C-alpha positions as CSV (number, residue, x, y, z in Angstrom):
1,M,-23.1,-9.0,60.1
2,N,-21.9,-6.2,57.9
3,K,-19.0,-8.3,56.8
4,R,-21.3,-11.2,55.8
5,L,-23.5,-8.8,54.0
6,S,-20.5,-7.4,52.1
7,W,-19.4,-10.9,51.1
8,F,-22.9,-11.7,50.0
9,L,-23.1,-8.6,47.8
10,V,-19.7,-9.4,46.2
11,L,-20.8,-12.9,45.4
12,L,-24.1,-11.7,44.0
13,M,-22.3,-9.2,41.7
14,V,-19.9,-12.0,40.5
15,L,-22.9,-14.3,39.9
16,L,-24.7,-11.6,37.9
17,Q,-21.6,-11.0,35.8
18,V,-21.3,-14.8,35.0
19,V,-25.0,-14.9,34.1
20,S,-24.6,-11.9,31.9
21,L,-21.5,-13.4,30.1
22,A,-23.4,-16.7,29.6
23,T,-26.3,-14.9,28.1
24,A,-24.1,-12.8,25.8
25,Q,-22.4,-16.0,24.7
26,N,-25.7,-17.5,23.7
27,D,-26.4,-14.6,21.3
28,T,-25.8,-15.6,17.6
29,C,-24.5,-12.6,15.7
30,I,-25.0,-12.2,11.9
31,Y,-24.1,-9.4,9.5
32,F,-26.7,-8.6,6.8
33,F,-25.7,-6.4,3.9
34,Y,-28.4,-5.1,1.5
35,G,-29.1,-2.4,-1.0
36,Q,-32.1,-0.1,-1.0
37,G,-34.1,-0.9,-4.2
38,C,-32.4,-4.3,-4.7
39,Q,-35.1,-6.7,-5.7
40,H,-33.3,-9.7,-4.3
41,C,-32.7,-7.9,-1.0
42,A,-36.5,-7.1,-0.8
43,K,-37.2,-10.8,-0.6
44,V,-34.7,-11.4,2.2
45,A,-35.2,-8.4,4.5
46,P,-38.7,-9.4,5.8
47,F,-37.3,-12.9,6.4
48,I,-34.4,-11.5,8.5
49,E,-36.8,-9.4,10.5
50,Q,-39.0,-12.4,11.1
51,L,-36.1,-14.5,12.4
52,A,-35.0,-11.6,14.7
53,A,-38.5,-11.4,16.1
54,Q,-38.8,-15.2,16.7
55,H,-35.3,-15.7,18.2
56,N,-34.3,-13.3,21.0
57,E,-30.8,-14.7,21.0
58,L,-30.3,-13.6,17.4
59,D,-28.2,-10.4,17.1
60,V,-28.6,-8.9,13.6
61,H,-26.4,-6.1,12.3
62,T,-27.7,-4.6,9.1
63,F,-25.7,-2.5,6.6
64,E,-27.2,-0.6,3.6
65,V,-24.6,-0.3,0.8
66,Y,-26.2,1.6,-2.1
67,G,-26.6,4.9,-0.1
68,D,-23.7,4.5,2.4
69,R,-20.2,4.4,1.0
70,E,-18.7,3.3,4.4
71,N,-20.9,0.3,4.5
72,L,-19.9,-0.5,0.9
73,V,-16.3,-0.3,1.8
74,L,-16.9,-2.6,4.8
75,L,-18.7,-5.1,2.6
76,N,-15.8,-5.2,0.2
77,E,-13.4,-5.8,3.1
78,F,-15.5,-8.8,4.2
79,F,-15.6,-10.1,0.6
80,E,-11.8,-10.0,0.6
81,S,-11.5,-11.5,4.1
82,Y,-13.8,-14.4,3.2
83,N,-12.0,-15.0,-0.1
84,I,-15.3,-14.7,-2.1
85,P,-14.6,-14.8,-5.9
86,D,-15.4,-11.5,-7.7
87,Q,-18.1,-13.2,-9.8
88,D,-19.9,-14.4,-6.7
89,R,-20.1,-11.0,-4.9
90,G,-23.3,-9.2,-4.6
91,V,-26.2,-8.3,-2.3
92,P,-28.0,-9.5,-0.3
93,V,-25.3,-11.3,1.7
94,V,-25.2,-12.7,5.2
95,F,-22.0,-13.5,7.2
96,I,-22.3,-15.8,10.2
97,A,-19.1,-17.1,11.9
98,D,-16.9,-18.4,9.1
99,H,-19.8,-18.9,6.7
100,Y,-21.3,-16.7,4.1
101,L,-24.6,-16.7,2.1
102,V,-24.8,-14.6,-1.1
103,G,-28.2,-14.2,-2.9
104,D,-31.8,-14.5,-1.9
105,A,-32.3,-18.3,-2.3
106,P,-29.2,-19.4,-0.3
107,I,-30.2,-17.0,2.6
108,L,-33.9,-18.1,2.6
109,Q,-33.0,-21.8,2.5
110,N,-30.0,-22.1,4.7
111,L,-29.8,-19.2,7.3
112,E,-32.0,-20.8,9.9
113,G,-30.1,-24.1,9.8
114,L,-26.8,-22.2,10.1
115,M,-28.2,-20.3,13.2
116,A,-28.5,-23.7,14.9
117,Q,-25.1,-24.9,13.7
118,Y,-23.3,-21.7,14.8
119,E,-25.4,-21.1,18.0
120,G,-23.7,-18.5,20.1
121,A,-21.3,-17.4,17.4
122,P,-19.8,-14.0,18.0
123,C,-19.9,-11.3,15.3
124,P,-17.9,-12.0,12.2
125,L,-14.4,-10.7,12.0
126,K,-12.4,-9.3,9.1
127,M,-9.4,-11.7,9.0
128,E,-6.9,-12.2,6.1
129,E,-7.1,-15.6,4.4
130,K,-10.2,-16.8,6.4
131,A,-11.0,-20.4,5.9
132,S,-14.6,-19.9,5.0
133,T,-17.5,-21.7,3.3
134,G,-20.6,-20.5,1.7
135,E,-23.3,-20.6,-1.0
136,T,-24.3,-18.2,-3.7
137,G,-27.4,-17.6,-5.7
138,D,-29.3,-14.8,-7.5
139,K,-28.0,-11.4,-6.4
140,S,-27.7,-7.8,-7.3
141,P,-24.4,-5.9,-7.9
142,T,-22.9,-4.2,-4.8
143,E,-22.3,-1.1,-7.0
144,R,-25.3,0.6,-8.6
145,L,-25.1,3.3,-11.2
146,G,-28.7,4.0,-12.1
147,T,-30.0,5.4,-15.5
148,L,-30.1,8.9,-14.1
149,S,-26.5,8.6,-12.9
150,I,-25.3,7.5,-16.3
151,I,-27.2,10.3,-17.9
152,T,-25.6,12.7,-15.4
153,V,-22.1,11.5,-16.2
154,I,-22.5,11.6,-19.9
155,S,-24.3,15.0,-19.8
156,A,-21.5,16.6,-17.8
157,A,-18.9,15.1,-20.1
158,L,-20.6,16.4,-23.2
159,V,-20.9,19.9,-21.6
160,D,-17.1,19.6,-20.9
161,S,-16.4,18.5,-24.4
162,I,-18.2,21.3,-26.3
163,N,-16.4,23.9,-24.2
164,P,-14.7,26.4,-26.6
165,C,-11.5,26.0,-24.6
166,A,-10.6,22.5,-25.7
167,I,-11.8,23.0,-29.3
168,A,-9.8,26.2,-29.6
169,V,-6.6,24.6,-28.3
170,L,-6.8,21.7,-30.8
171,L,-7.5,24.0,-33.7
172,I,-4.4,26.2,-32.9
173,L,-2.3,23.1,-32.8
174,M,-3.6,21.6,-36.0
175,S,-3.5,24.9,-37.9
176,A,0.3,25.2,-37.4
177,L,0.8,21.6,-38.6
178,V,-1.6,21.7,-41.6
179,A,0.1,25.0,-42.7
180,A,3.4,23.1,-42.8
181,G,1.8,20.9,-45.5
182,D,1.9,17.6,-43.7
183,K,-1.7,16.3,-43.1
184,R,-0.5,12.9,-41.9
185,R,1.7,14.5,-39.3
186,A,-1.2,16.7,-38.3
187,L,-3.4,13.6,-37.9
188,Y,-0.9,11.9,-35.7
189,A,-0.3,15.1,-33.7
190,G,-4.1,15.5,-33.2
191,L,-4.5,12.0,-32.0
192,A,-1.4,12.2,-29.7
193,F,-2.7,15.5,-28.3
194,T,-6.1,14.0,-27.7
195,L,-4.7,10.9,-26.0
196,S,-2.5,13.1,-23.8
197,I,-5.5,15.2,-22.7
198,Y,-7.4,11.9,-22.0
199,I,-4.6,10.5,-19.8
200,A,-4.0,13.8,-18.0
201,Y,-7.6,14.4,-17.2
202,F,-8.1,10.8,-16.1
203,L,-5.1,11.0,-13.7
204,F,-6.2,14.3,-12.4
205,G,-9.6,12.8,-11.7
206,L,-8.1,9.8,-9.8
207,G,-5.9,12.2,-7.8
208,L,-8.7,14.5,-6.8
209,F,-11.0,11.5,-6.0
210,S,-8.4,10.0,-3.7
211,A,-7.7,13.3,-2.0
212,L,-11.4,13.9,-1.3
213,Q,-11.9,10.4,0.2
214,I,-8.6,10.3,2.2
215,S,-9.2,13.8,3.6
216,G,-12.8,12.9,4.7
217,L,-14.1,15.9,2.8
218,S,-16.1,14.0,0.2
219,Y,-19.4,14.5,2.1
220,W,-19.0,18.3,2.4
221,F,-17.7,18.6,-1.1
222,Y,-20.7,16.6,-2.3
223,K,-23.0,19.1,-0.5
224,A,-21.2,22.0,-2.2
225,I,-21.0,20.8,-5.8
226,G,-24.7,21.4,-6.4
227,F,-24.3,25.1,-5.7
228,L,-21.0,25.1,-7.7
229,A,-22.7,23.6,-10.7
230,I,-25.5,26.2,-10.5
231,I,-22.9,29.0,-10.4
232,I,-21.1,27.6,-13.4
233,G,-24.3,27.2,-15.2
234,L,-25.4,30.8,-14.6
235,A,-21.9,32.0,-15.6
236,N,-22.2,30.2,-19.0
237,I,-25.8,31.5,-19.5
238,K,-24.4,35.0,-18.8
239,D,-21.9,34.4,-21.7
240,Y,-24.8,33.8,-24.1
241,F,-26.5,37.1,-23.3
242,W,-23.5,39.2,-22.4
243,Y,-20.4,37.6,-23.9
244,G,-17.5,39.0,-22.1
245,G,-19.7,41.0,-19.7
246,G,-18.5,41.3,-16.2
247,G,-14.8,41.1,-17.4
248,F,-14.7,37.4,-17.7
249,V,-15.9,34.4,-19.7
250,M,-16.0,30.7,-19.0
251,E,-13.0,30.1,-21.2
252,I,-9.2,30.2,-21.0
253,P,-8.3,33.6,-19.5
254,R,-7.4,36.1,-22.2
255,A,-4.1,37.0,-20.6
256,W,-2.9,33.4,-21.0
257,R,-3.8,32.9,-24.6
258,P,-0.7,34.5,-26.3
259,T,1.6,32.2,-24.2
260,L,-0.5,29.2,-25.0
261,K,-0.5,30.0,-28.7
262,R,3.3,30.3,-28.8
263,M,3.6,27.0,-27.0
264,L,1.3,25.2,-29.5
265,G,2.9,26.9,-32.5
266,A,6.2,25.4,-31.5
267,V,5.0,21.8,-31.8
268,T,6.3,20.0,-34.9
269,S,5.8,16.3,-34.1
270,P,3.3,13.9,-32.6
271,L,5.6,13.4,-29.6
272,G,5.6,17.2,-29.0
273,A,1.8,17.3,-29.3
274,F,1.6,14.5,-26.7
275,I,3.8,16.3,-24.3
276,M,2.0,19.6,-24.9
277,G,-1.3,18.0,-24.0
278,F,-0.2,17.7,-20.4
279,A,0.9,21.3,-20.2
280,V,-2.3,22.5,-21.9
281,C,-4.4,20.9,-19.2
282,L,-3.1,23.5,-16.8
283,F,-4.5,26.2,-19.1
284,E,-7.8,24.4,-19.7
285,L,-8.7,23.4,-16.2
286,P,-10.0,26.8,-15.1
287,C,-12.7,26.7,-17.9
288,T,-13.2,23.0,-18.4
289,G,-12.8,21.7,-14.9
290,G,-16.2,22.6,-13.6
291,P,-18.3,19.7,-15.0
292,Y,-15.4,17.3,-14.2
293,I,-15.2,18.4,-10.6
294,F,-18.9,18.1,-10.3
295,I,-18.8,14.4,-11.3
296,L,-15.8,13.8,-9.1
297,G,-17.7,15.2,-6.1
298,L,-20.6,12.8,-6.8
299,L,-18.3,9.8,-7.2
300,A,-16.2,10.5,-4.1
301,E,-19.3,10.5,-1.9
302,K,-21.2,7.6,-3.5
303,T,-18.7,5.1,-4.8
304,T,-15.4,3.4,-4.1
305,M,-12.2,3.9,-6.1
306,M,-12.6,0.7,-8.1
307,A,-16.2,1.6,-9.0
308,S,-15.2,5.1,-10.1
309,I,-12.5,4.0,-12.5
310,P,-14.8,2.8,-15.3
311,I,-17.0,5.8,-14.8
312,L,-14.1,8.2,-15.2
313,L,-12.9,6.3,-18.3
314,L,-16.4,6.7,-19.8
315,Y,-16.5,10.4,-18.9
316,N,-13.2,11.2,-20.5
317,L,-14.1,9.3,-23.6
318,F,-17.0,11.6,-24.2
319,F,-14.9,14.6,-23.2
320,V,-12.3,14.0,-26.0
321,L,-14.9,12.8,-28.5
322,P,-15.3,16.2,-30.3
323,L,-11.5,16.5,-30.5
324,L,-11.3,13.1,-32.3
325,V,-14.2,14.1,-34.7
326,I,-12.5,17.4,-35.5
327,T,-9.2,15.7,-36.1
328,A,-10.8,13.2,-38.5
329,L,-12.8,15.8,-40.4
330,I,-9.7,18.0,-41.0
331,Y,-7.6,15.0,-42.1
332,T,-10.2,13.6,-44.5
333,G,-10.8,17.1,-46.0
334,F,-14.4,17.3,-45.0
335,S,-13.5,20.5,-43.0
336,S,-10.5,22.7,-42.4
337,T,-9.1,24.5,-39.4
338,E,-10.4,27.8,-40.9
339,K,-14.0,26.5,-41.3
340,A,-13.8,24.9,-37.8
341,N,-12.7,28.1,-36.3
342,E,-15.5,30.0,-38.1
343,W,-18.0,27.5,-36.9
344,K,-16.7,27.9,-33.3
345,D,-16.7,31.7,-33.4
346,K,-20.2,31.7,-34.9
347,N,-21.7,29.3,-32.3
348,I,-19.7,30.2,-29.3
349,R,-22.7,31.8,-27.5
350,I,-24.9,28.8,-28.2
351,L,-22.2,26.5,-26.8
352,H,-22.1,28.5,-23.6
353,L,-25.9,28.5,-23.4
354,A,-26.1,24.7,-23.9
355,A,-23.4,24.1,-21.3
356,G,-25.0,26.6,-18.9
357,L,-28.5,25.0,-19.1
358,V,-27.1,21.4,-18.5
359,M,-25.0,22.5,-15.5
360,L,-27.9,24.4,-14.0
361,V,-30.2,21.4,-14.2
362,L,-27.5,19.1,-12.8
363,G,-26.8,21.5,-10.0
364,L,-30.5,21.7,-9.1
365,L,-30.8,17.9,-9.1
366,V,-28.0,17.6,-6.6
367,V,-29.3,20.4,-4.4
368,L,-32.8,18.9,-4.4
369,G,-31.4,15.4,-3.5
370,V,-32.3,13.7,-6.8
371,V,-28.8,12.6,-7.5
């Protein structure tokens, strides 16, 4: 009797496993990617919820991509896997079996029919060169850089650009070349130096961005940059009221300046100015790196590498803009290195105050969760 009971229990367990597998096979799995605040996604989300409520066999996996970088990376991997052209990519998007629907209208019009066509389909897989089909319609970009974010980037870049460090370094370089009596060579040297600074800072930004994401520290770095910005802001505001107080200023350390001046004074050609720009970055980073690191912390947590590149290009354009203006003014004769130096020395406290207030505001916005 016990033997029969044991065999009965074994058969019952096997039967339950078969039923469970059969039930699981009947589930139709779809992946739904959307962005919080995306108007096209807002049309689709209630429809997806309604389908899930009406069809118990529908297994819906949702991924928000505007606030979650990992979901955004996953979506881009699916775009590549399904061979979806760049111009057709966006949110909302649904993946079901080997089919995709991008945009509100294709999802609303076709998803229910595809559920019947792909009944029991397992969850989509990321496979290289997938033979896929799909429809596209009105959609929103997968990457979103809002107005506040653009203002944040430009504001930090302008704070960086008016820092006395970068301006002082350029004026030292051009003073030596103008004194030699060759304004054209001074122009080319100023442009070469500015281009070098632009390239060096851009490469530094890409390197730090990659390091933060690869190391997995971007989240914690993002949490810290708000407080870092506040500290930098307060230090600059201190320089307005007590310039040099506390034994330091938010500029190139005074002990480094004689060495830097000798290096710049030795430059006699545009090529030398270009090479010197890379070396100067090592001197400038302690006093100009704060706003840049602030932006890199934001980008590393909120965007992908491809999305960050145009933002970094924009940032560095604004960073070197005053250097280009000063170079043009000196070459055209509207100003001179002496006048530019006088203006810098006269307004150095105001420059620190402006930089400090902007960094303080940006830091508070991050700490409060606004950006």
